[in-house]
N, C-alpha and C positions, 0 to 999 in steps of 0.2 A: 494755312498752307504757307510754307516757306519757299521763297524764290531764291535762286542762285544766279549770280552774274556769269557772263560768258567765260571769264577767266577761271572761275571756280569750277565750272562744268568741264572746261578743257583739262583742268588738273584731275578731276574725278575720273575722266576718261583716259588720262595719261596721254594726251595728245601733245607731244613735244616735237619741236623741229629737230631734224637729224643733224644739221650743221651746228646748232647751238642748243643749249638746254632751255630755250624760250618756249613758252606755251604757244600752241598752234591753234589760235582761235579762228583763223580763216577757214579751217576745215569745217568747223561748226556752221559758219555762214554759208559755205558751199553746200553742205548737206541740207541746210534750211531751204535753199533755193530748189533743191532737187527732190525733196521729200515733203509732201503736203502735210504729213503727220507732225512735223516739227513746227510749232507755232509759239515762239517766245513772245512774251509781253514786251512791248517797246515803250519805255518811259524816259523822260528827260533827255531829249536830244538823241533819240533812237538807241538808248542803252538797252541791251537785251537781258531779260530775266527769264529763267527757265524753272518750271515747276517739276516736282518729282516724276510725274507721268511722262513728261517730255524727256527728262533725263534717262528714264528707263528705255524709252524708244530710241534715244541716241545710243545707248549701250547695245541694243539689239542691232542697230544699223552698223555700228563699229564691228561687232562680232561677225556679222555676215560678210561685211566688206573685207575686213582685215584678217580675221581668223579663218573664215571659210573661202576667201578669195572670190566671192561672188561679184558680179558686175552691178552697177547702179540699177540697171533695168531689171536684173534678176531679183534684187532686194525689193524693188518697187512692186514686183508681182507678188512676192510673199506678203509684204505689208498691206497690199490692197486686197488680199484674199479675205473673204468674210469670216473664215474660221479664225479663232484666236490662235495666236502663235506663241507657244511657250518654249523658251530657250532650253530650259531644263529637260523638257520632254524631247526636244530635237536632239540634244546632246545624248540623252539616254538611248534613244533609238539608234543613233549612229554607233554608240559604244556597243549596244546589244548586237547590232548587225555585224560588227567587226569580231566580237567574241564568238558569235555563232559560226562565222567563216573560219576562224582559227580552230575552233573545236572540230569542225568537219575536216579540216586539213590534217589535224592530229589523228583523227580516226582513220583517215585515208592512209596516212603514213604507217599506222599500226598494221595495216593489212599487208604491207610490203616486207614484214619480218620473216 
């Protein structure tokens, strides 16, 4: 199993500071304090190393917080749910719901001809 340092993970997640193009590693440390699912290995003077499973969890957290605009408590509820959370399934359900709504609106507009 290969581990990545905090800077590498910040690059993978594209966490950059808005003021400068510096990597934003403090976001990862903040998420680590707020989500019990994030457990990096601490080696050599508290250097953080993340495995693939943790990186995938960080991707989910970023998606829910940044893309979906959820709160930290909302994300915690989803992650603490015993059911497995599949991002692709979630995205597909959202897209299907929107497509069904658009289709029904189109059908409704056709009745106005």
